[in-house]
N, C-alpha and C positions, 0 to 999 in steps of 0.2 A: 889598082883596084878601083872600080867604078862605084861612086856613091850615089844613092838615091838623093834627090833634092831634099834639103832640110826644110821641114815644115814646122811651124810654130807649135802645132799640137802634138808633135812626137814626144814621147816620154823618154827621159834620159835615165839610163841604168848604169851605175858605176860598177865596173867589173873587177876592180882591184881593191884589196883590203886597205892599202896605205896609199897616200898621195905620192905618185911617182915623180913629182916635180921637186926641185931643190927648194928647201924651206927658205923663206925670206925673199923669194923672187915673185915677180908679177904672175908668172905661170903657176906657181904654187897657190897663190891667192885665187886665181881664176879657177883652178881645179877644185878648190874648196867650195866655190860657188855652186857646183853641181849638187851639193848637199842641201842647198837652200832652194833649188829650183826643181820642179817636177817635170817641166817641159822645156823644149828648145826656146819657145817664146819667153818663158819666165827667165831662163838663163840669160838670154840676150838683153832683156830688160834690166837685170841686175848688172850686167857688164856695161850697159849704157849709162846707168846711174854712176858707176865707177868712173866712166869717161867724163861725165859731167863734173864730178868732183875734181878730177885732174885739171879740167879747164879752170875751175874756180881757184885752183892753186897755181895757175899760170903754166901748167904743163900741157903738152900736146894731147889731144884726145886719142883714144884707142877703141872707139865704139865698134868698128868692124872686126876687131880682134876676136870677139866672142864667137862668131861663126867659124873663123879660121881655126880657133882653138878646138872647137867641136870636131871639125874635120880631122885635125891632127890627132886628137885623142881617139877618135873613132877608128882611124886608120891603124893605130897601134894597139887597138884592143883594150884600151883603158876604160872605154865606155861603149855602150850599145844604145841603139834607138829603137823604140817600138812604135 
């Protein structure tokens, strides 16, 4: 399935009632961040802040993981973009 290019101004819509990711995982935490962000740009900013926190704790950053998670969840119908 071809995806349109992600734009920072696109609105994220959660299409599932419950978080489909296993509780306690990074994926679950990232999915929860959709509720705090209205747009792709806001979501990526939240994920970058999380990556910065990881670096402060001596862990590897995962800043690029935000866009990858968006595409994964979009492909599976968990979210949609307007």
